[in-house]
C-alpha positions as CSV (number, residue, x, y, z in Angstrom):
1,M,71.9,67.0,139.3
2,L,68.8,65.5,140.8
3,N,67.8,67.0,144.2
4,D,66.9,64.8,147.2
5,T,64.2,67.2,148.2
6,V,60.7,66.6,146.8
7,W,59.9,69.3,144.3
8,F,57.3,69.2,141.5
9,P,57.9,71.7,138.7
10,K,55.2,73.9,137.2
11,I,56.9,73.5,133.8
12,T,58.8,70.4,132.5
13,I,60.9,71.0,129.3
14,G,61.9,68.3,127.0
15,L,65.1,69.2,125.2
16,D,66.0,67.1,122.1
17,L,69.7,67.9,121.4
18,G,71.0,68.4,117.9
19,D,74.4,69.2,116.6
20,R,73.4,72.6,115.3
21,K,69.8,73.1,116.5
22,S,67.9,71.6,119.4
23,H,64.2,71.4,119.9
24,T,62.2,72.1,123.1
25,C,58.7,71.1,124.2
26,E,57.2,72.7,127.4
27,V,54.5,70.8,129.3
28,D,52.6,72.3,132.2
29,Q,51.2,70.5,135.3
30,G,48.1,69.7,133.4
31,S,50.1,67.8,130.7
32,R,49.3,70.5,128.1
33,V,51.9,71.5,125.6
34,I,52.3,75.2,126.1
35,R,55.3,76.0,123.9
36,T,57.7,74.5,121.4
37,A,60.8,76.0,119.9
38,A,64.0,75.4,118.0
39,V,67.1,76.7,119.8
40,P,70.6,76.9,118.3
41,T,73.0,74.5,120.1
42,T,75.2,77.3,121.3
43,R,76.0,78.7,124.8
44,S,74.5,82.1,124.0
45,A,71.2,80.6,122.7
46,V,70.9,78.3,125.7
47,E,71.5,81.3,128.0
48,A,68.8,83.3,126.2
49,Y,66.2,80.6,126.3
50,F,66.7,79.2,129.8
51,G,68.0,82.3,131.6
52,G,65.9,84.6,133.8
53,R,62.8,82.4,134.1
54,E,61.2,80.4,136.9
55,R,62.8,77.2,137.9
56,C,61.8,74.3,135.6
57,R,62.7,70.7,135.1
58,V,64.7,70.2,131.9
59,V,65.0,66.7,130.5
60,M,67.5,65.6,127.8
61,E,69.1,62.5,126.6
62,A,72.8,61.8,127.2
63,G,74.9,62.6,124.1
64,T,77.8,64.6,122.7
65,H,76.4,68.0,123.8
66,S,74.6,67.0,127.0
67,P,77.6,67.4,129.4
68,W,78.2,71.1,128.8
69,I,74.5,72.0,128.2
70,S,73.3,70.2,131.3
71,R,76.0,72.1,133.4
72,Q,75.0,75.4,131.9
73,I,71.3,74.9,132.5
74,A,71.9,73.8,136.0
75,E,74.0,76.9,136.7
76,L,70.9,78.9,135.5
77,G,69.0,77.5,138.4
78,H,67.0,74.7,136.8
79,E,66.7,71.0,137.7
80,V,68.4,69.0,135.0
81,V,67.6,65.3,134.2
82,V,69.9,63.5,131.8
83,A,68.2,60.4,130.5
84,N,70.0,57.2,129.6
85,P,68.9,56.4,126.0
86,T,70.3,52.8,126.2
87,E,68.1,52.0,129.1
88,L,65.2,53.8,127.6
89,Y,65.2,52.2,124.2
90,G,67.7,49.4,124.4
91,G,68.5,48.1,120.9
92,R,65.0,48.9,119.6
93,R,64.6,51.3,116.7
94,R,61.7,53.7,117.3
95,K,59.3,53.4,114.3
96,K,58.0,57.0,114.5
97,R,60.4,59.7,115.6
98,N,61.5,63.3,114.9
99,D,63.0,66.1,116.9
100,R,59.7,67.6,118.1
101,T,58.1,64.3,119.1
102,D,61.3,63.3,120.9
103,A,61.3,66.5,122.9
104,E,57.6,66.0,123.8
105,S,58.2,62.4,124.9
106,L,61.1,63.5,127.1
107,A,59.0,66.2,128.7
108,R,56.1,63.9,129.4
109,Q,58.3,61.2,130.9
110,G,60.1,63.7,133.0
111,R,56.8,65.1,134.3
112,A,55.4,61.6,135.1
113,D,58.4,60.0,136.9
114,V,62.1,60.8,136.6
115,K,63.0,57.2,137.4
116,L,61.5,56.1,134.1
117,L,64.4,58.0,132.4
118,H,67.1,56.0,134.2
119,P,69.0,59.3,134.8
120,V,72.8,59.5,134.5
121,Q,75.2,61.8,136.3
122,H,77.6,63.8,134.2
123,R,81.0,64.5,135.6
124,S,82.5,68.0,136.2
125,A,84.1,70.0,133.4
126,K,87.6,69.5,135.0
127,A,87.1,65.7,135.2
128,Q,85.8,65.6,131.6
129,A,88.9,67.5,130.4
130,H,91.3,65.2,132.2
131,L,89.3,62.1,130.9
132,E,89.7,63.4,127.3
133,L,93.5,63.1,127.7
134,I,93.1,59.4,128.6
135,R,90.7,58.9,125.7
136,A,93.1,60.6,123.3
137,R,96.0,58.4,124.5
138,D,93.8,55.4,123.9
139,Q,93.1,56.4,120.3
140,L,96.9,56.8,119.7
141,V,97.5,53.3,121.1
142,R,94.8,51.9,118.8
143,V,96.3,53.7,115.8
144,R,99.8,52.4,116.6
145,T,98.4,48.9,116.9
146,K,96.8,49.0,113.5
147,L,100.0,50.4,111.9
148,I,102.1,47.7,113.5
149,N,99.7,45.0,112.4
150,H,99.8,46.3,108.8
151,V,103.6,46.3,108.7
152,R,103.7,42.7,110.1
153,G,101.1,41.6,107.6
154,A,102.9,43.2,104.6
155,V,106.2,41.6,105.6
156,K,104.6,38.2,106.0
157,A,102.9,38.4,102.6
158,I,106.3,38.2,100.9
159,G,107.8,35.5,103.1
160,G,109.5,37.7,105.7
161,R,108.7,38.2,109.4
162,V,109.3,40.8,112.1
163,T,110.3,39.2,115.4
164,I,108.0,39.5,118.4
165,C,108.7,42.6,120.4
166,S,106.8,45.3,122.4
167,A,105.1,48.1,120.6
168,E,107.5,50.6,122.1
169,V,110.5,49.1,120.3
170,F,108.8,47.8,117.2
171,A,109.9,50.6,114.8
172,G,113.5,50.1,115.7
173,R,113.3,46.3,115.5
174,A,111.4,46.2,112.2
175,A,113.7,48.7,110.5
176,D,116.4,46.0,110.1
177,Q,114.0,43.2,109.2
178,I,111.9,44.8,106.4
179,P,112.8,43.3,103.0
180,S,114.5,45.7,100.6
181,E,111.6,45.7,98.2
182,L,109.2,47.0,100.9
183,R,111.5,49.6,102.4
184,I,110.3,52.6,100.3
185,V,106.7,51.7,101.2
186,L,107.0,50.8,104.9
187,E,109.7,53.1,106.2
188,P,107.3,56.1,106.3
189,M,104.9,54.0,108.4
190,L,107.8,53.1,110.8
191,A,108.4,56.9,111.2
192,V,104.8,57.4,112.1
193,I,104.9,54.6,114.6
194,T,108.0,56.1,116.2
195,D,106.3,59.5,116.4
196,V,103.1,58.1,117.9
197,T,105.1,56.1,120.5
198,Q,106.8,59.3,121.6
199,R,103.5,61.1,121.9
200,I,102.1,58.2,123.9
201,K,105.0,58.4,126.3
202,A,104.5,62.2,126.7
203,M,100.8,61.5,127.5
204,D,101.8,58.9,130.1
205,R,103.9,61.6,131.8
206,Q,100.9,63.9,131.7
207,V,98.7,61.2,133.2
208,E,101.2,60.8,136.1
209,Q,101.2,64.5,136.7
210,I,97.4,64.8,136.6
211,A,97.0,61.8,138.9
212,L,98.8,63.9,141.6
213,E,95.8,66.3,141.6
214,Y,93.6,63.4,142.8
215,P,95.0,61.9,146.0
216,A,92.8,58.8,145.8
217,T,94.7,57.6,142.7
218,M,97.8,56.8,144.9
219,R,95.7,54.7,147.2
220,L,94.1,52.8,144.2
221,Q,97.6,51.9,142.9
222,Q,98.3,49.7,145.9
223,P,97.2,46.4,144.1
224,K,100.0,45.4,141.7
225,G,98.7,45.7,138.2
226,V,96.8,48.9,138.7
227,G,98.9,51.8,137.4
228,A,98.4,55.6,137.3
229,L,96.4,55.3,134.1
230,T,93.8,52.8,135.4
231,A,93.6,54.5,138.8
232,L,93.1,58.0,137.3
233,A,90.5,56.7,134.8
234,F,88.6,54.9,137.7
235,V,88.5,58.1,139.8
236,L,87.5,60.3,136.9
237,L,84.7,58.0,135.7
238,I,83.2,57.7,139.1
239,E,84.3,61.1,140.5
240,D,82.1,60.9,143.6
241,P,82.5,57.5,145.4
242,K,79.5,58.2,147.6
243,R,77.2,57.9,144.6
244,F,77.2,54.2,145.2
245,K,75.4,52.9,148.4
246,Q,77.6,49.8,148.4
247,S,80.8,48.9,146.6
248,R,79.3,45.9,144.9
249,D,77.3,48.3,142.7
250,V,80.5,49.4,141.0
251,G,80.7,46.1,139.0
252,P,77.4,46.7,137.3
253,Y,78.4,50.4,136.7
254,F,81.2,49.2,134.5
255,G,79.1,46.5,132.8
256,L,81.1,43.6,134.4
257,V,78.0,41.6,135.5
258,P,76.1,39.0,133.5
259,R,73.0,40.0,131.6
260,L,69.8,38.8,133.2
261,D,66.9,37.2,131.2
262,E,65.0,35.0,133.6
263,S,61.6,33.6,132.7
264,S,59.8,30.9,134.6
265,D,62.3,28.1,135.1
266,S,64.7,29.3,132.4
267,T,67.9,31.0,133.6
268,P,70.2,31.1,130.6
269,Q,73.9,31.9,131.1
270,L,74.5,35.2,129.3
271,G,77.5,37.4,128.7
272,I,78.2,40.6,130.6
273,T,76.0,43.7,130.1
274,K,78.9,45.9,128.8
275,A,77.0,48.9,130.3
276,G,78.9,52.0,131.3
277,D,82.2,53.3,130.0
278,E,83.9,50.9,127.6
279,L,87.4,52.3,128.2
280,G,87.1,52.0,132.0
281,R,85.9,48.4,131.6
282,R,88.8,47.6,129.3
283,L,91.4,49.1,131.7
284,L,90.0,47.0,134.6
285,V,90.0,43.9,132.4
286,S,93.6,44.6,131.4
287,A,94.6,44.9,135.0
288,A,92.9,41.6,135.7
289,Q,94.7,39.9,132.9
290,Y,98.0,41.1,134.4
291,M,97.1,39.7,137.8
292,L,96.2,36.3,136.3
293,G,99.3,36.4,134.0
294,P,102.8,35.0,134.6
295,F,104.0,38.2,136.3
296,G,101.0,38.6,138.6
297,P,101.7,38.3,142.3
298,E,100.1,35.8,144.6
299,C,97.1,37.4,146.2
300,D,93.4,36.9,146.9
301,L,92.4,38.2,143.5
302,R,94.8,35.8,141.7
303,R,93.7,32.8,143.7
304,F,90.0,33.8,143.1
305,G,90.5,34.0,139.3
306,S,92.6,30.8,139.2
307,A,89.9,28.9,141.0
308,I,87.4,29.9,138.4
309,A,89.7,29.1,135.5
310,A,90.5,25.7,137.0
311,R,86.9,24.6,136.7
312,G,87.5,24.3,133.0
313,G,84.8,24.4,130.4
314,K,84.2,26.7,127.5
315,N,85.7,30.2,128.0
316,A,86.8,29.5,131.6
317,K,89.8,31.8,131.4
318,K,87.7,34.6,129.9
319,R,85.1,34.3,132.7
320,A,88.0,34.3,135.3
321,V,89.4,37.5,133.9
322,V,86.0,39.2,133.9
323,A,85.3,38.0,137.5
324,V,88.6,39.3,138.7
325,A,88.0,42.7,136.9
326,R,84.6,42.9,138.7
327,K,86.1,42.1,142.0
328,L,88.9,44.5,141.4
329,A,86.4,47.3,140.7
330,V,84.7,46.6,144.0
331,L,88.1,46.5,145.8
332,L,89.2,49.8,144.4
333,H,86.0,51.5,145.5
334,R,86.4,50.1,149.0
335,L,90.0,51.4,149.2
336,W,88.7,54.8,148.1
337,V,85.9,55.2,150.5
338,T,87.6,53.6,153.5
339,E,91.1,55.0,152.9
340,A,92.4,51.6,154.1
341,A,95.7,50.0,153.3
342,Y,95.5,47.2,150.8
343,D,96.1,43.7,152.1
344,P,96.6,41.3,149.2
345,D,96.0,38.3,151.4
346,R,93.1,39.6,153.5
347,Q,90.6,36.9,152.5
348,S,93.1,34.1,152.9
349,K,94.0,35.3,156.4
350,R,90.3,35.4,157.4
351,G,89.9,31.8,156.1
352,C,92.9,30.6,158.1
353,V,91.5,32.2,161.3
354,A,88.1,30.7,160.7
355,H,89.7,27.3,160.2
356,A,91.7,27.6,163.4
357,E,88.6,28.5,165.4
358,L,86.8,25.4,164.1
359,V,89.7,23.2,165.0
């Protein structure tokens, strides 16, 4: 949404989004507040307020309504800046705030320097709709997991046990292992688990169909452990691979790099930032766990993670999984932008060639 050309607006509008009503504050080039208003958070009201006027810079925070409102205002010819509230405020709770002061604060920061807002780029309406399918599937998987855990716990509480099995076959397996005194209570839950499993399978088929609309997903499924779901989520979350100057920036985008808190000679070892999309990060970590697991194929990524895990120490395996997930994110981006074929042993081959040259 940000233009590369240098342009300084006559009017900068801070827009504090609310669920039913949003507040605006307009600041001119002399930093004077020239207008404030309350605008209903509807398409017609946004059209009436921002339509048919000279091009302005409109600043808002990322939130529930920001994707569709930012697209609508941009279509009306304005420059739209979507601020990242996490970067702006971190975990700090602002002591004095209300809708009007928030709108004015956004307007003044947007007028001073857009970079202060740590702007984010919203995806297209099509990508957002397809991404909602993946998020809905994820919610069903979470619900199924909770139901399965409840059934297992209830059976254990009276001395029984449901044998280990996959979530897909749990309902059928548990039906024969639930004690008679719990059947009337737990059988309805097994019916729900069966229904949810069928819906998840239907969504999986939808994901595979939608993935065909994005040719890059086929290329990203070359590494074993990356399926249609992970590939499609990766493509939808990034949407434009050229937004990153270099592939190594993709790791921080998904929050897979350590937090930094250096001061003087102190360089503490911190956990990852967990910035960006939580679902995308979780899918990358899941793929990394497969690659390092018993069924993962021998490849550079597996050898890289195994070397980290072999160092031992506290949480060595967890660090290995995160490191492989970060390296996988970089690899997927490279495959996307270069359209190259995946070579699972590329680094190893380069090492052998270098060793032969030295000999």
